[in-house]
N, C-alpha and C positions, 0 to 999 in steps of 0.2 A: 569712587565706588568701583570695586573690582567686578569684572565680568565673570559670572559663575553660572553653572547649570544648576537647576533645582534638583532636589532629590528625586522628584517624579521623572524628570528628563533622564537622569542617570539610570534609573530603574528601567526605562524603556530601552536603553542601549545594551543592557546586560541580560534582558529577558531572552530565554531560549526560543529560537524560531520554531514555529509549528505550522503545519498545514491542517489544522483541526485535528481530528483523530486519525488522519492518514499519514503514513510515511510515503510521501510523493517522490517519484523518480525525478520529476521536474525540479525538485528542490536540491538535488545533488549537484554540486559544482565540480567541474574538472579538477582533479588533484585533491579533492576533499571527500574521501569515501564516507558513506554512511555506515555506521556500525550498529547492528541490532542483534537481539537474541530471541529466537523463536520460542514462544510459550504455548502455542496451540498444540494439541495432541496430534492433529493431522490437518493437512490443508483442505480448504473447501475448493472443489473443482467445479467449474461451470463454464457456460458459454455466454458471451456478452455482445450486444450490439447497441449502437447509440441511436437515439431518436431525437427529434427537435420539435418543439411546440410551434404554433403559428407565430409567436413573438420571438423565436430564435433561441429559446432556452433548451440547452442540451440535457439529456437524461439517459443514464445507462439502463438497459433492460437485460436481465440475467435469466438464464435457463439452466436447469439441471442437465438436460440432454441437448444435443445439437438441434436447434430449432429449424423447422422448415419455413419457407417464406410465409405460409399461411399462419403458422404459429406466431411469427414475429408480428404480422399485421394484427392478429387478434389481441395480442398482449399490449400493443402500443396504443390502442384506442385513438385518442385525438392527436397523438404524436405521429410524425412522419419519419421514416427511416432516413438517417443522414446519408448524404452522398459521399463517395470516395473523394480523395484529394483533388483529382482531376475534374470532378463534378460530372462524370460520365456514367456512373453506375452506383447502385447502393453500396454503402460501406460494408466491408466483410464482417462476418461474425467471427469473433476471436475466442479461442480457448483461454481460460484464465485460472489462476491459482490465487487464493487469498488465505491469510492467516494473521493471527495476532502476534506481535513481537514487541519486545522492550526496545525502545529507541534510546540509545545512550545520549544523543544530542538533546532530546526533550525530557529525558528521564521519566518517560511515561510509556504506557502500553498504547500502541497504534496498530491500525490495520494496514497490512502490506498486501498489495495486489500486483501480480505480474501477468502481463499479457505477452511480453516479449519472449519468443521461442528460445532465443539464446540464453536468457536468464533461467528459464524453466529447465532447459537442458543441463546447464551447469549445476543447478540445485539438485536435480535428479542424480547427476553423476556423483555429487558429494554425498548425498544421503544414502546412496546405494553401496558406498564403501563401508566395509566392516569397521574401519577405524572410527567412523562417525556414527556408529549405531546408537550411541547415547548422546543425543543432541543437547542434553542439559549441560554438557561440558564444553559446548562450542558456541561461539558467536559467529556472525557473518559480516563480512565487509563488502559493500557494494560500491564499485567505482564507476565513473562515467568518463568517456572520452568523446567530447563534442567537437574536437578540432577538425574532424572530417565528417562528411555526410555519407551514410547515415550515422547518427550517434550510436556508439556501442557502449555496452555495460559489461563489467567483469564482476563475478561473484566468487568469493573464496571463504573458506572456513578458517577461523582463527580461535585460539584458546580463549575461553571465557575470561573477561577481565578480572584480575585479582580483586577480591572484596566486593564484587558486584552481585553475588548471589542473593544477599539479604535484600538489596534494593529491588532486584528483579522479582523475587518472591512476594515482597510486600506490594509492589505495583500490580502484579497479576492477581493477588488476593483481593485487592481493592477493586480492580476492574470486574472481577467475577461477582463481588458483593454488589457492585453498581448495576449488574445485569447485562454486561457485555455479551452479545450473542451474534456471532458471525453470520449465522443463517438468515438474519434479518435483511442482509443485502440482496438475497434472492427474492424477497417480497417488496423491495424498494423501501424498507424500513430503516430505522436507525440502529446500527449494530452496537452502539455505545450505551444502551440502556437509558437513553434520554440525557446522558451527561454531556455529550458532544454531538456535533453534526458535521 
């Protein structure tokens, strides 16, 4: 009898990796850039701080405007503000951008969130150039360099993949039909219309 993998086992090795509905920066490997196409009309801009429950569960709290310490305390309820890496003070409130994008690796619409100032600066630099005024013609390639500390990321615009427009448009139409709503993350809700979490 020959040693063989079942059809089920083979399928597991060929499935596209996904981190739920999010394109996670942690999933990007050195030398393997993530390619995505922005489908949102504009980014959602907000401030974020992390809290922890009494059993250690982490949860992001998001605010439209930069929150005061009393705003944070009122919003967190039973959660406590997470401490910084050194454990000496409350973790910082970070400015964030989020938008929906077509992730080529998963062939699906995912939520992308950037808190890293360097990535936000690069994105702003690209979209501010007249050459990139029509983002529907451009993809983005996000690379990671984790060989040194701290980890650095690079973002660049690349022409949209040939033949990708139809897949992107179909995936975005389906996401909208499913009720994807990015503003749900401000309320702690599910931005994927109940389809993913």
